[in-house]
C-alpha positions as CSV (number, residue, x, y, z in Angstrom):
1,M,62.8,25.5,107.2
2,S,63.0,22.3,109.1
3,L,64.2,20.2,106.1
4,L,67.4,22.2,105.9
5,N,70.6,20.9,107.6
6,R,71.0,23.9,109.7
7,K,74.2,24.9,111.5
8,I,75.2,27.8,113.7
9,L,77.6,29.7,111.4
10,R,80.3,31.7,113.2
11,G,80.5,34.1,110.3
12,A,76.8,35.1,110.8
13,V,77.6,35.8,114.4
14,C,80.6,38.0,113.6
15,A,78.6,39.9,111.1
16,G,75.8,40.5,113.5
17,L,78.1,41.3,116.3
18,A,80.0,44.0,114.2
19,A,76.6,45.6,113.5
20,V,75.6,45.6,117.1
21,L,78.9,47.1,118.3
22,A,78.7,49.8,115.6
23,W,75.2,50.7,116.7
24,S,76.0,50.7,120.3
25,L,79.0,53.0,119.8
26,T,77.2,55.5,117.7
27,A,73.6,55.3,118.8
28,C,72.7,54.5,122.4
29,G,73.8,52.2,125.1
30,G,77.1,54.0,125.3
31,S,79.6,53.3,128.0
32,G,79.3,56.7,129.6
33,S,83.1,56.8,129.8
34,G,83.1,60.5,129.4
35,S,81.7,60.9,132.9
36,G,84.0,58.5,134.5
37,G,81.4,55.7,134.2
38,S,78.5,57.8,135.4
39,S,75.3,58.4,133.5
40,S,74.2,61.1,135.8
41,G,72.0,63.9,134.4
42,E,74.2,66.4,136.3
43,H,77.2,65.8,134.0
44,D,78.7,69.2,132.9
45,L,78.5,70.0,129.2
46,A,81.8,71.9,129.4
47,A,85.0,70.3,128.0
48,R,87.2,68.5,130.5
49,D,91.0,69.2,130.8
50,Y,93.0,66.0,130.1
51,S,96.4,67.8,130.0
52,E,97.8,65.5,132.8
53,Y,97.4,62.6,130.3
54,M,98.2,64.2,126.9
55,T,99.6,67.1,125.0
56,L,97.5,68.3,122.0
57,G,99.4,68.5,118.8
58,E,98.9,70.3,115.4
59,H,95.3,70.1,114.4
60,S,94.5,72.9,112.0
61,G,95.9,74.3,108.8
62,M,97.0,70.9,107.7
63,D,97.0,69.6,104.1
64,I,95.2,66.2,104.3
65,E,95.6,64.1,101.3
66,V,92.7,62.0,99.8
67,D,92.5,59.8,96.7
68,P,91.5,61.8,93.6
69,L,88.0,61.7,92.2
70,M,88.0,59.5,89.2
71,P,85.5,60.4,86.4
72,V,82.4,58.2,86.0
73,T,82.8,56.3,82.7
74,D,80.2,54.8,80.3
75,A,81.5,51.4,81.4
76,D,80.7,52.3,85.0
77,I,77.2,53.1,84.0
78,Q,76.9,49.9,82.0
79,D,78.0,47.9,85.0
80,Q,75.0,49.4,87.0
81,I,72.7,48.6,84.1
82,N,74.0,45.0,83.9
83,M,73.2,44.6,87.7
84,I,69.7,45.8,87.0
85,L,69.3,43.4,84.2
86,D,70.7,40.5,86.3
87,S,68.2,41.3,89.1
88,M,65.3,41.3,86.6
89,S,66.4,38.1,84.8
90,T,64.4,34.9,85.4
91,P,65.4,31.3,84.7
92,E,63.8,29.5,81.7
93,R,61.0,27.2,83.0
94,I,61.2,23.8,81.4
95,T,57.9,22.1,81.9
96,E,58.7,18.8,80.3
97,G,61.3,16.1,81.0
98,V,62.8,14.2,83.9
99,T,64.9,15.5,86.7
100,A,68.6,14.8,87.1
101,S,71.2,15.4,89.8
102,G,72.4,19.0,89.6
103,D,69.1,20.3,88.2
104,Q,67.6,23.3,89.8
105,I,63.9,22.8,90.1
106,D,60.7,24.6,91.1
107,M,58.7,22.2,93.4
108,D,55.7,21.9,95.7
109,F,55.9,19.5,98.6
110,T,54.1,18.6,101.8
111,G,55.3,16.3,104.5
112,Y,53.0,13.9,106.2
113,R,53.6,12.0,109.5
114,D,51.0,9.4,110.3
115,G,48.8,10.9,107.6
116,E,49.0,14.4,109.1
117,A,50.9,17.3,107.6
118,F,53.7,18.3,110.1
119,E,54.8,21.8,110.8
120,G,57.7,23.1,108.7
121,G,57.4,20.4,106.1
122,S,55.6,22.1,103.4
123,A,56.3,24.7,100.7
124,Q,54.9,26.0,97.4
125,G,57.1,27.1,94.4
126,Y,60.3,26.2,96.3
127,Q,63.5,26.4,94.3
128,Y,66.0,23.6,95.1
129,T,69.1,22.3,93.5
130,I,69.1,18.5,93.5
131,G,72.2,17.1,95.2
132,S,73.0,20.2,97.1
133,G,72.5,18.4,100.4
134,Q,70.2,21.1,101.8
135,F,67.4,18.6,102.2
136,I,67.8,15.3,104.2
137,E,69.5,12.8,102.1
138,D,66.5,10.4,101.8
139,L,64.5,13.2,100.1
140,D,67.4,14.7,98.1
141,T,68.3,11.4,96.3
142,Q,64.7,10.6,95.5
143,L,64.2,13.9,93.6
144,V,66.2,12.3,90.7
145,G,64.2,10.8,87.9
146,L,60.9,12.5,88.6
147,T,58.8,13.6,85.6
148,V,57.9,17.2,85.6
149,G,54.2,17.9,86.4
150,E,53.5,14.5,88.1
151,T,53.0,14.1,91.8
152,Y,55.0,11.5,93.8
153,D,54.7,10.1,97.4
154,L,58.3,9.7,98.6
155,E,58.9,7.8,101.8
156,C,61.9,9.3,103.7
157,T,63.5,8.8,107.1
158,F,65.1,11.6,109.0
159,P,68.6,11.0,110.4
160,E,68.9,9.9,114.0
161,D,71.0,13.0,114.8
162,Y,68.5,15.4,113.1
163,H,68.3,18.8,115.0
164,S,64.6,18.5,115.6
165,E,64.1,15.8,118.3
166,D,60.4,15.4,117.1
167,L,61.6,14.2,113.7
168,A,64.9,12.5,114.4
169,G,64.7,8.9,113.2
170,V,61.2,9.3,112.1
171,T,59.8,8.0,108.7
172,V,57.4,10.3,106.9
173,T,56.0,10.7,103.4
174,F,56.5,13.7,101.2
175,A,54.0,14.4,98.4
176,V,56.2,16.1,95.8
177,T,55.3,17.8,92.6
178,V,58.1,19.2,90.2
179,N,56.6,22.2,88.6
180,A,59.5,22.9,86.3
181,I,63.2,22.4,85.7
182,L,64.9,25.8,85.8
183,G,67.1,26.5,82.8
184,D,69.4,29.4,81.9
185,L,68.7,32.9,83.0
186,Q,66.7,34.9,80.5
187,V,68.1,38.4,80.5
188,P,65.7,41.2,79.5
189,E,66.5,43.9,77.0
190,W,67.4,47.4,78.4
191,T,64.4,49.5,77.0
192,D,62.5,52.6,78.0
193,E,59.7,50.3,79.3
194,L,62.1,48.4,81.6
195,A,63.7,51.6,82.9
196,A,60.2,52.9,83.8
197,E,59.3,49.6,85.5
198,Y,62.5,49.3,87.5
199,S,62.2,53.0,88.6
200,G,58.5,52.8,89.4
201,G,57.8,55.3,86.7
202,Q,60.2,57.9,88.0
203,Y,62.4,57.6,84.8
204,T,60.6,56.9,81.5
205,T,63.5,56.5,79.2
206,T,66.9,54.7,79.3
207,A,68.6,58.1,78.8
208,D,67.0,59.6,81.8
209,Y,67.8,56.7,84.0
210,E,71.4,56.5,82.8
211,A,71.8,60.2,83.7
212,H,70.5,59.5,87.1
213,V,72.9,56.6,87.5
214,R,75.8,58.9,86.5
215,E,74.8,61.6,88.9
216,D,74.4,58.9,91.7
217,L,77.8,57.5,91.0
218,E,79.4,61.0,91.1
219,D,77.7,61.8,94.4
220,S,78.8,58.5,95.9
221,A,82.4,59.0,94.8
222,S,82.3,62.5,96.3
223,T,80.9,61.2,99.6
224,T,83.4,58.5,99.8
225,Q,86.2,61.0,99.2
226,H,84.9,63.3,101.9
227,Q,84.6,60.4,104.3
228,Q,88.2,59.6,103.6
229,Y,89.1,63.2,104.3
230,I,87.3,63.0,107.8
231,E,89.1,59.7,108.6
232,N,92.5,61.0,107.5
233,V,92.2,64.4,109.3
234,W,91.3,62.7,112.5
235,N,94.1,60.1,112.1
236,A,96.5,63.0,111.5
237,V,95.3,64.8,114.7
238,M,95.7,61.6,116.7
239,E,99.2,61.0,115.4
240,N,100.2,64.6,116.3
241,C,99.0,64.2,119.9
242,D,101.4,63.0,122.6
243,I,99.3,60.6,124.8
244,Q,101.1,59.8,128.0
245,G,98.3,57.8,129.6
246,L,94.6,57.2,130.0
247,P,92.1,57.8,132.9
248,E,91.7,54.3,134.2
249,D,88.3,54.9,135.8
250,E,86.9,55.9,132.3
251,V,88.5,53.0,130.6
252,T,87.3,50.5,133.1
253,A,83.7,51.9,132.8
254,A,83.8,51.7,129.0
255,Q,85.4,48.2,129.1
256,A,82.6,46.9,131.3
257,F,80.0,48.3,128.9
258,Y,81.6,46.7,125.8
259,Y,82.2,43.4,127.6
260,D,78.6,43.1,128.7
261,N,77.3,44.1,125.3
262,V,79.3,41.4,123.6
263,V,78.3,38.8,126.1
264,N,74.6,39.7,125.8
265,Y,74.9,39.4,122.0
266,Y,76.4,35.9,122.2
267,T,73.9,34.6,124.7
268,D,71.0,36.1,122.9
269,F,72.2,34.4,119.7
270,A,72.6,31.1,121.5
271,A,69.1,31.3,122.9
272,Q,67.7,31.5,119.3
273,Y,69.1,28.0,118.8
274,G,67.5,26.5,121.8
275,M,70.2,27.0,124.4
276,D,69.1,28.3,127.9
277,P,71.8,31.0,128.8
278,E,70.7,30.6,132.5
279,E,71.5,26.9,132.4
280,T,74.6,27.0,130.3
281,E,78.0,28.3,131.3
282,L,79.2,31.3,129.4
283,S,82.4,29.5,128.5
284,E,80.4,26.7,126.8
285,I,78.5,29.3,124.8
286,L,81.6,31.0,123.7
287,E,83.3,27.8,122.8
288,M,80.6,27.3,120.1
289,F,81.9,30.4,118.5
290,G,85.6,29.8,118.9
291,T,86.2,32.5,121.5
292,T,86.7,32.8,125.2
293,E,85.9,35.3,128.1
294,E,89.5,36.4,128.0
295,D,89.2,37.2,124.3
296,L,86.1,39.2,124.9
297,Q,87.8,41.1,127.7
298,E,90.7,41.9,125.5
299,Y,88.5,43.1,122.8
300,A,86.4,45.2,125.2
301,R,89.6,46.8,126.6
302,S,90.7,47.7,123.1
303,M,87.3,49.3,122.3
304,A,87.3,51.2,125.5
305,E,90.8,52.6,125.2
306,S,89.9,53.7,121.6
307,E,86.8,55.5,122.8
308,V,88.4,57.2,125.8
309,R,91.4,58.3,123.7
310,S,89.1,59.9,121.1
311,F,87.0,61.6,123.7
312,M,90.1,63.0,125.5
313,I,91.4,64.5,122.2
314,A,88.0,66.0,121.3
315,N,87.7,67.6,124.8
316,M,91.1,69.1,124.5
317,I,90.4,70.6,121.0
318,C,87.2,72.0,122.4
319,I,89.3,73.8,125.1
320,A,91.9,75.0,122.6
321,E,89.4,76.3,120.1
322,D,86.6,77.5,122.3
323,I,84.2,74.9,120.9
324,E,81.1,74.8,123.1
325,L,78.2,72.3,123.4
326,D,75.3,74.3,124.9
327,E,72.3,72.8,126.5
328,D,70.0,73.7,123.6
329,D,72.3,72.0,121.0
330,Y,72.6,69.0,123.3
331,T,68.8,68.6,123.8
332,A,68.1,69.2,120.0
333,Q,70.6,66.5,119.0
334,M,69.5,64.1,121.7
335,T,65.9,64.5,120.7
336,E,66.7,63.8,117.0
337,D,68.7,60.7,117.9
338,A,66.0,59.5,120.3
339,T,63.5,59.7,117.4
340,T,65.9,58.0,115.0
341,Y,66.5,55.0,117.3
342,G,62.8,54.6,118.4
343,Y,62.8,55.9,121.9
344,A,59.5,57.3,123.3
345,S,61.3,60.4,124.6
346,F,64.7,62.0,124.8
347,E,64.6,61.4,128.6
348,D,64.3,57.6,127.9
349,F,67.2,57.9,125.4
350,E,69.4,59.9,127.8
351,E,68.8,57.4,130.6
352,Q,69.7,54.4,128.4
353,A,72.7,56.0,126.8
354,G,74.1,58.0,129.6
355,R,74.4,61.8,129.6
356,G,78.1,61.6,130.0
357,Y,78.5,59.4,126.9
358,L,76.1,61.5,124.9
359,T,77.8,64.9,125.7
360,D,81.2,63.5,124.8
361,T,79.8,62.0,121.5
362,Y,78.2,65.3,120.5
363,K,81.4,67.2,121.4
364,Y,83.4,64.8,119.3
365,T,80.9,65.5,116.4
366,L,81.4,69.2,116.8
367,V,85.1,68.7,116.8
368,L,85.0,66.7,113.6
369,E,83.0,69.4,111.9
370,W,85.5,72.1,113.0
371,L,88.5,70.0,111.8
372,Q,86.9,69.6,108.4
373,E,86.5,73.4,108.1
374,N,89.9,74.3,109.4
375,N,92.0,71.8,107.4
376,N,92.5,71.5,103.8
377,M,91.5,68.5,101.6
378,V,94.1,67.9,99.0
379,E,93.8,65.4,96.2
380,R,96.7,63.0,96.1
381,A,98.7,63.2,92.9
382,Q,98.0,60.2,90.8
383,A,100.9,57.8,90.5
384,E,102.9,58.4,87.3
385,Q,102.4,55.6,84.9
386,E,105.4,53.8,83.7
387,T,106.0,54.9,80.1
388,A,109.2,53.0,79.3
389,A,107.2,50.1,77.8
390,E,105.1,52.5,75.8
391,T,108.1,54.4,74.3
392,P,108.9,53.2,70.9
393,A,112.4,51.7,70.5
394,A,114.8,54.1,68.7
């Protein structure tokens, strides 16, 4: 909305960048490092021998500790119910009185410049906290002392440094109506009717819905524990390997991919805020986000080395345990992923991602499945509670 004092937030960039990198690593657009930087369709599905770079260590029959499953309690279920009630709570609407600084209000407004409504200057039922500074100061301060239900014409001047050049320093008029002052949240009662409403009719009683919540929490805890097992077993395998070096051609290819991916993300993000990447030095764009090209290269190198190291270990386990990725399995998995990520065909997906990268990714997936089946998940013993304080004095 044009009235807001917008800023490019570095935190938003970091969050989005993390999501992009996660997607690129697991979905498509991979580096192709497994084929030495090539995305050729002739890449062999067979595992590659990296014995000149590493020695495979213990990787089966290990006891892998995970956190114990904690029972779902009535309090856990009540926490979920409370979140539902919070989401369905609505503020009290006070339709009489006069506004004051700090009030949250429901308002309609339309901005006029030379008698014509201007783009981005209107909203209906807009909720705003007076004094929050999210509107221009001229408008924010004039929202104090307005009678609910009445319409006011407020003359306001945009700051000279306003982000929109069309409005910077311009005087306009806002027609403002405060529909209500918003009071405390009104929390509904947890009833069969509310459970049915929230679940779209799937559960018609609170008891049925709470049973569903309990099952869902138990499934979630089990899934989390299993994910921890997968992570811990892979970490154990890596720790047991002796890595003497990495194939530099594969690392270089992967690094180039990750670097280009990060650069494209930053430049695309900057373009959304009116900057022309073709007319702006990359160093200037990165400076906005507190980083440098050297930082990006360092990060890309780290990502590349991690990827290549994982693919090396996966290939060596494939050799040691006769784990094979055949053409049918490869095509089936690639077709499924192509559909998942919105590609017209698996050929398009393969061309974009690179056959070498995909074959290594799928071999890595097969290895993870094998490791889960050939190692033992063991719940870590819960720490003994100190009992000294609980022991009655003699």
